[in-house]
N, C-alpha and C positions, 0 to 999 in steps of 0.2 A: 235768440235767433237774430241774425243781422237783417235789418229792414232797410228798404230803399228810401232814401231821403227825398221828400217831394222837391221838385225843381225850384219852386217858389221860395223854399225855406233855406236854400243853400247860401251860406255867407262866404265871403272871400277867404277868411281865415280858416275856413273848414274845407277848402277846395280839395286838398289832397285826400282827405277822408271821403269826400263825395266821389272823386274819380275812382278810388279803390272800390267803393260800393258799386259803381256802375260796372267795373270789370268783374266783380263777383257775380253780378246778375246778368252777365252777357249771355248771348245765345247759347242754349244748351245743346250738346251733341244729341243726335237722335237717329233712330232707325224707323223708317216708314214702311209699313207692310200692309198691303190692302189686296189680298188675293181673290176677293169675291168677284165673280163674273156678273156684271149687271146687264140685264136685258130690259130696256126701257121703252115704253110706248104702247099704243093702242092694240098692237098685234103681238105683244110680248108673250102672252100666255101660250101661243101656238108653239113656242120653242120648248115647252115643258118636257115632252118625252125624250127629245134629243139631249136636253141638259141632264136628265136623270141617267140616261145610258152613258153619256160622256163621263159621268162621275161614278160609274160602276154599279149603279142601282138596278136591281132586278126584283127586289121584294121591299116594298115601300110602306112605311107608316105615314098616313095622311093625318096630320095633327091640326086641330082647329079649336075655336072657342065655342060661342053660342050658336044661335040659329041664323045669324045674319048672312054668313057665307053660304048657307043652304038656301035661304030665301032669295038671295040674289041670283041663284043659278050657278054660282062659281063652282061649288063642290060637285054638282052634277057634271059640269063641263070637265073638271079635273078627272073625275072617275071615268068618264067616257074616253078621254084622251089616253089614260093609262091602260084601259082595257083594249083599246084599238091598237096600242103599241105592244101589247103582250106583256105588260108590266103588272105583276101581282101586287095587290095592295090590301092593307087593312086600315081601319080608321079608328081614331080616338078623339072625341070632342070633349067639351066641358071645361076647357081652360077658362079661368076667371081672371079679371084684372088683379094684379099682384099674385101671379101664378103660384099654386100650392105644391108643396113637396109630395102630398098624397097622390096628386095626378101624375107626377113624375114617376113615383113608384109603380103606379098602374101601367104607365107607358113602358117602363123597363121590362116588367113581367110580360106584357103583350109582345114586345119586340123579340124577346128571347124565345117565347113559345112559337112565334111565327117565323123565326129565323130572318127577321128584317135586316136588310143591309144598308138602308138609307131612310132618312126621315125628311118628310116634306111638311113644312109649316105653312099653313094657309091662314093668314091673319096679321095681327100687329105684333108689337114687342112682347106682350105676355105669352102669346103662342110660340113665338120664336125662342124666347128664353126657356120655356117649358120643353121645347123640342131639343134645345142644346143640352139641357140637364139630362134628359132621357138618353141622348147620344153619349154623354159622359158615362152614364150609369150602366149601359148594356155590357161593355167589355170589362167593367170594374168588379172585382170580387167582393169588395166591402160595401158599406153604406155610402151611397152617392153623396149624402150630406157631408161626408168627411171633407170634400173639397171646399165647401162653404165654411166649414168649421176650422179650416186650417190644419187638419190632421193628415192630409195627403195632397199631392199635386197630380192632376190628370196627365196621363201620357198617351192615352188612346181615346178615340171618339168615333162613333159612326159619322159618316158625312151627312150634313144638313143642307137642305136648300129651302127656299121660301118663295111664296107668292105673297107679296106685301099688299095688305088692304088698308092699313092704318099707318100713315107716316107720323112718327112721334119718337119712338124709343131709339131708332137708329141701329137696332140689334141686327138688322140684315147685313150690316157691314162691319160691326164692331166685334171685339173679342170678349165682350162682357155678357153676363148672364145673371139675372137677379131672381131669386126664388124665396118664397116665404114658407118657413117651417110651421106646420099647423099647430104643433105643440108650443105654446108660449108666443105664437105669432112673431117669430124672429125672422126678419127680412134682411137678407144679405146678398152681396154680389160676389161673383167669382170671375176672374179674368184669365183667359188662356187662349193663345192664338190658334190652338188646334180646333177650337169650336167655331171659328169663323165660317160663315155660310159659303158653300161652294158656288152657289149662284143665287141671285135675287131677281125675281121677275117683278117689274113695276109697271103697272098700267094705271095712270092717274084717274081714268074713268071709274075705277073701282072705289074711289074715295068720294064720289058725288053724293052718295046717300048717307055719309057720316053726319050724325047730329051736330048742330052748331057747337054745343058744349065740348064734344069730343074733338071737333076740329080745332077749337081754341086751345084746349088743353094740350093737344098734340103740338101745335105751333109753339106753345110755351115751353114744352119739353125740348123741342128742337133748338130753340134759341138758348135754353139753359145749358145744353150740352156744349155749345160754343162758349157761352159766358163762363162756364166752369174752367175753361182753358184760357180764355182771354184775360181774366182777372188773375194775374200771376206776378211774380217778382222779376220777370225777365223782360227787358226793354229793347233788345237789339233786333228782334226778328220782325222787321217792318213788313215783309211780304206776308208772313203768316197772319199778322194783325190785320192786314188789308183784306185777306181772304175771309177772315172771321167777321170783320165788319160788314162785308158784302153779304155773307150768309145771314147775319142777324137782321140787317136792313131789308133784305129781300123777303124774309119770312114775315117780318113786321108789316110790310106793305101788302104782301100777297094775302095774308089771312083776312085782312079787312075786306078785300075784294071778294074772296070766296064766301065769306059770311053773308055778303049781299047777293052773290050769284053762285050758288053751290056747284053749278055745272060749268064754271069758268075753267076750261081745260088748261089754259096757259098758266094760270096762277096755282091751280092744283098741282101741276107738274113742277113748278118752282118749289113748292113746299115739299113735295115728295122727294125730290133730288136733294134739297137742302137737308132733309132729315138724315140722309145717308152721309153726306159730307160733314155734317156736324159731329158725327160720332164714329167716323172711321179713322180718327187721329190726324187728319189733314190739318185741322186748326190747332193742333198741339205741337207741330213740328218746330223745334227750337225752344219750346216753352215747357212749363211744368203744370199739369192740371191740378186743380184744387179739389173740387167735388165735395166740399163740406156741406153745401146746401143740399145736394143729393142725399148724402148720408143722414142728415137731419130729417129730411123728408121721408126717407125709407121707414123710419120709426113712426112717423105720423100716419102714413098710409097703412102700415101694418096694424097699428092700434085701432084706427078708425075706418079703414077700408075705403078711403077717399081716392079719387082719381089722381094719379101721380103728378101730372102736369099742373093740376090745380093746387096740389100740395106744395109744389115748387114755388108757385106764385105767392102762396101764403107765407113762405119762409124767407125768400130771397131779400125783400126790402129790409127786413130786420137784420139779416146777416150783413148786408151792404152797409147799413148805418153803423153797425158794430165795428167793422174793420176799416171804415172810411178814412179816419184821421191818419192812419199809417200809410195810406196809399192814394192820396188825393190826386196825384197826376194821372194815375191809371183811370180813376173814375171820371176825371175831366175828359180824358180821351174818349171814353165810352159815351159820356153825355153829348159831346160835340159831334163825334163821327157816326154814332149809331142813333142817338135819340134827337139829333138836330137841335140841341140846346145852344144858343149863342154863347160864345166864350167870353166871360168877363175876366180879362187878364188881371184886373185889380182884386178879384175875389175868387181865386181858384176853388176854394172849398164851397163857396156859394154855387158855382157852376156844377160842381160834383153833386151837391145835394139836389139841384134842379134835375140832374140826370136821373137820379133815383126816383124823384117825384114824377118825372115824365114816364118812367117805366111803370109806376103804379097807375098812372092815368091810362096807359095803354092796356094794362091788365083789366082794369075796370071796363074799358071800352069794348073789349072782346068777351066780357062776362066772366073773368077770372077773379078770385078773391085776392086780397092783399094782406090778410092776416088769418089766423086760425079760427077766430070767431065767425068770420064771414064764410069760412070753408065748411065748418061742421055745425054751425047754427047755435053755438053756445060757447061759453068761456071754458077753456081747458083748465083743469084743476091742477093744483100744486103736485098732487099725488101722481097724476097722469104725466106731468112734465118730468117728475123724478124717475118714473118708469122708463120713459123714452130716453132720458139721459143715461140711465143705467145700461140699457141695451145698446145705445149708440156708442158708448165708451167701452163696451165689452167688460162690464163690471169695473169701470174706472181704470182700465189698464192701457187704453190707447188714446191718442189725440186724433183730431180730424183736420184735414186741409193742409195746404202747403203755402198759400199766400200768407195766411196766419194760422199757426198751429193752435187749435182750440182744445182746451182740456174740458173736463166735466163742468167746471164753473162757468166757462165761456158758453158751453152748450146750454146750460140752464138759463143764462142771461139772454141768449138769443131767443130761446123758446118763450121766455117771459115777455120779451119785446114784441114777439109775434102774436101774442094773445089776442090783441085787438080791443 
């Protein structure tokens, strides 16, 4: 693979090669598609019946997770609004973090039996992803897992809308859907634009009662969605970089405030909106996403059942150090523009390393782990690493990432670095 030469390492006798490398990694052509209608603010929920009817909904599955949505009174409010508007509904709760295929199967059967024509997800990313998977499965004649297994491509889907209660995954505006197969705990993602939510209702007040750990893990996930796009081989998209840096810095600063004051509406709103912008492809325009850290973490959370955002924090520092030396200038830019590290022009690598260290300090400050031992409370075994690598590499048949293509040996090395 052709790699971008760090600016500080360019010599005059190699200038022609350097210029050709820059041209090779110039801005990438792109299509930006973000069809989700966002209704944001304290009164956003009042628009629910109108939004459902505007999208052809008359028989709705209300899909949610545990009891928090019920305890908060949100579900009762949703049911009352639907009933008043003459919209028939059925409900299915029980979605867990790292949503399970078994729940998806249950939802598909329920929707077919009740002739559901729209799905409303009330919750965070896990609930939305489960809703999307059900929406794929209802009109499909085969096993919905075929889409995640690469055996089929979805061409139809029920419409999905959401009332977002946990800003983190960005699924409310993304085309992605991550599901865990119960058998073998295989966690995979499937991307298709037809599953993008028709609408997303976002009321920051609904996030006031989130536990601090969940708030911090959500902020970590939001930042990582942008970091997975920011760390790339393309250098010419200055505007996209500036947007990405603003998203990352805003979340970094806002989460510290809401951890001190959970009912800080302004900063809760910043985090909630950043969660959508970080994963609706805006910070990818002209660039090429990497997502190696996400793929490595998927196997970690599938195997150990950990919170996704915390798993990302445990993996990213090791991934960063592993790829650093081929991409020093990019890491310097992150260190200076996002983590506020002073730029030592005489030691670019030192500046880059300080940026990674500053990120680790931030993770610890908000209660996130920086390695797997801190995450699960013990050292991960060689056998467990081998199993994660096997699943992550699809039995050693694929690589991860685009900034650096990682084979199974690279995956093993990163997991070992992340042991702690």
